[in-house]
C-alpha angles and dihedrals in degrees: 000000000000121000118269110283122228089247091060117110125268087250091059090052089050091054093047093052096043096089092241096322099315109107142095085008096066092052094047093048086068099052129088097241116121091223142036126246119249094264093053091045091058093049090045089064091068088057090057101262140107125198113231140167127214103247092199089063096052114125127183111259093007129109115263119257095254120198140152130242114210131199127194130219107240111160109211089002095281115156117176113225094246091054091049092052090049096051092042089057092046092051090054096044104034105012135053094282097260139090125206130208107222128215088250093061098256135114118254124199126199135197102038113152120226093245090056097045095094092051093048097047092038091054091049091052093047088053087056095257129117143204095192112133094357085127133015138061095317142081107299134203109328112230129217138155105295097210111110093219113158092206139085117353097331099097091047091048091053091049092048090053090051091048093050090049090054094041094052096040111119117249109203091034090055088060090052089047093054091043091055101042109026101022094256099306100167095191086084095061118129106264110205120199118263091257091053093044088054092056092040088058088064089068085082092062140076123335092336089068112095094206091249110104092196093054101024100173103034105027122209093300095049114200128339090243141347119308127208131196131184133182126200143160126250112287097011112105097170087125099059087240100191094057093065132096086231123016120186127196107196120211120201136184120250089272092056096254111144119248105175148300140262103225126213123187140188107033123144139150106206121110140150128237115252092009104106090183087070119070146152114259139186121226124265125229111260100175146258120303127189113251094244090063101039096097092049088051091053094055091042091055090047090051092049092052089045091056101037106029116109111267096174101060115036092196087062098040104094117104090244090071092049090054093041092051098043104024133243091265090060089045093052091046094048091048093052098042097050114010113025125041100185129091123275106201135191115290118270119239113266130199119245108282130236132199097243118196105173094218118167128019123335136171108250098185137316107325095357132095139182132205126210115217122199111230113184108225088354092267117152114192144131122010094345091059091045091048092052089051091054092050095047092046096045099044099030092237129175121231124219124186126213130214085243088066093250126131132230124205106209142190094038111166118226091246091055097052099090095047093048091044089055093047090051091051089056087055091054095263101114092134108025090162092064116048119163104293098242091046094053097081104011119125135190133177120235094251114157137062101014108028110090092207097053117110094183144357129303118148095036095052099040095091093052093044091052091048090052092049091045090055091047094051090047092050091050090047093240111154100182120092128234129218109240128184130176134195131180093221138014097266091099103224092155090042094241093168091074094053129105086229114022123182114196118186113247102160141345105319089345128114143185109240114225119186139180109052120134136245089242095048096243102128137048117242122230130230115250105166127031100200118017115171109232089232088063095056098108095040090050095049097039098090092046094048092046092052090048090052092047091052088058098260091248094131120062114265090250092052091047091053093050095044092049091060131239096266093053093047090048090053091053091051092049091049089053090052088056 
C-alpha cells in the first residue's frame, strides 16, 4: 500500500502517526484531565470506546460531564458466563449501572470515567474478553445467528464467524492494545486456529500485503472507514445480511460440513442529512465461493477496500460507495485480477429468508435448552439485570446476544428448566416467546442524552411510540404487526432504512419518515417526509393504515406501500397533512 498522500484527510495522517494506534492515547491516559483531546478520542475508537458527555448535565461555564462508552468484541454474540458476570459488576461499580445489547450482538457499557477506563478494559481482557476493534476504521464485531443450535449449518456458521474475527484482527494494533490496557501482557493475545493462522500468513504476500510488515493486512492507516461482516445460514436473516460490507450465506451438507458461501458486498446504512451523495444501500451479489477459499476471499476484499476506498472524504469512504461508483462487475474483476486467485461462481439458490429471533424455549442439543428473552432496546438495568446475574451465576449459563438486541440464556439442563422458568416469571418474563407484536422486532439507537451525533430522542421514546401505534392498529382493527425502527440521527445504527416504518431524527422531536421495508429485511425503505413532528405520527399514518386495512391487510405493510406506488402514498400523506 502506498504511503499516505498529502491530499489524504487529517484523520488519515493521525492514524499514520499514531504508532499503530497508540499515541496520543497512551500519553493522555496518564494525565489528570477528565477527558481526552480530539486526536486521542479518534484513536480510542479503535480500542472499542467513544468519549461522550451527558448533555442533560451541561451547565454554562462548567466542565462537561465527560464519560466513556465501551463496546465489547463478541463474535456471533457469544458471552461466556464468567465474562458476563465481570462486565455486569463493572457496569454497577464503574459505569452507569446498565448494560446494553447492541445491534451488532455485543455488550455496550456507558458512564465509565476516564480515570477508570484502564481498570474496566483491563478487567475485560483478563476475563478473556476484548474491546479491540469494536469501533474505528477496521473490521468490527462479526455477526452470526446467535442460537446455539447443534444442528444443520448453525455450528459451522458460528465457527466461521469466530475464524473471520481472528483473521481480520489487527496485529500491531493488538500489541498497542495490550500495552495500554494490561501493561503489555502478551498471554492475552488473540490465538487463531492453525487453519486461520495459515491463511493469515498470506497477508504478507502479493497485493493483499499492505507494505507494513507489522500490520500486513491493514497497514499503518488501517481502513478508510468502518467495515462490517456477517455470516448466516440459508433462510435465517437474523443478521440483517444486506446491510453489511460483506454478507456470507453458508451452505453445508446434510452432516453439517461446510461447502461454500454465497457472498454479498457493499451494504451500509450510514448517511448524512442534506448530503445526497450519502445514502443507505443494500449489498450486491458477488457470487459463490467454495468454503476452502472463503477466508482468503475475506482478506482479499478487505485489501481491495484498503487500497481503493476514499481516504480524502470520510463521508464517501465506506465500501458501499466504491461499489456504487464503479459497479460490482468492476469490483469482482479487480478482486480476481489482483487479490484473489480462486473461482467466484454464480450464486446458489437460497430459500426465502425470515427474520429469526429465537424467543422462548428451544432445544439446544440432547439434554440442553436455551431460552430467548425479549429486551426492548437491549437495555439491561434494575431488577431484571440483577435477576439475570443470579441465573447466570447460579446455573453457570452462557449468554448469547442477538442482532435484534435480545438475549439468550444457554446451556440449561432439562432438570433446571422449571426452576429457571419460575425465576424468569418473577422477573416479568412469564411468556418470553410472546412479547407485544410491535415490540418483538422494533429497534432504537441510544441517542440522547449521551450520543454526540443524536439530534433527537430514540431509545427513550420507543416504548411510547410503540404503545401509540399499537393503540392505533387496534382501533383500526388491524391484526398484523409492522416492523418499526427509530434513530436519533441519520447514521443508521438501528438500521432504520430496512424497516416498514423508519423514523430518522431530523430535528428536535422531528423525524424523517421512511416507508417500504420488509418484515424479513430484504428491501430498502424510501424517504417520504423530511420533517414529521412526532406528535403527528398517528395523523400522518392514518390514511395509509386505513388503506392497508381496506385492502385486506394480507400483504405486509411494507409490500402494500411499495405496491401502491409512490405517487399514491404521497397523496395519502398530503391528505393527512390537510
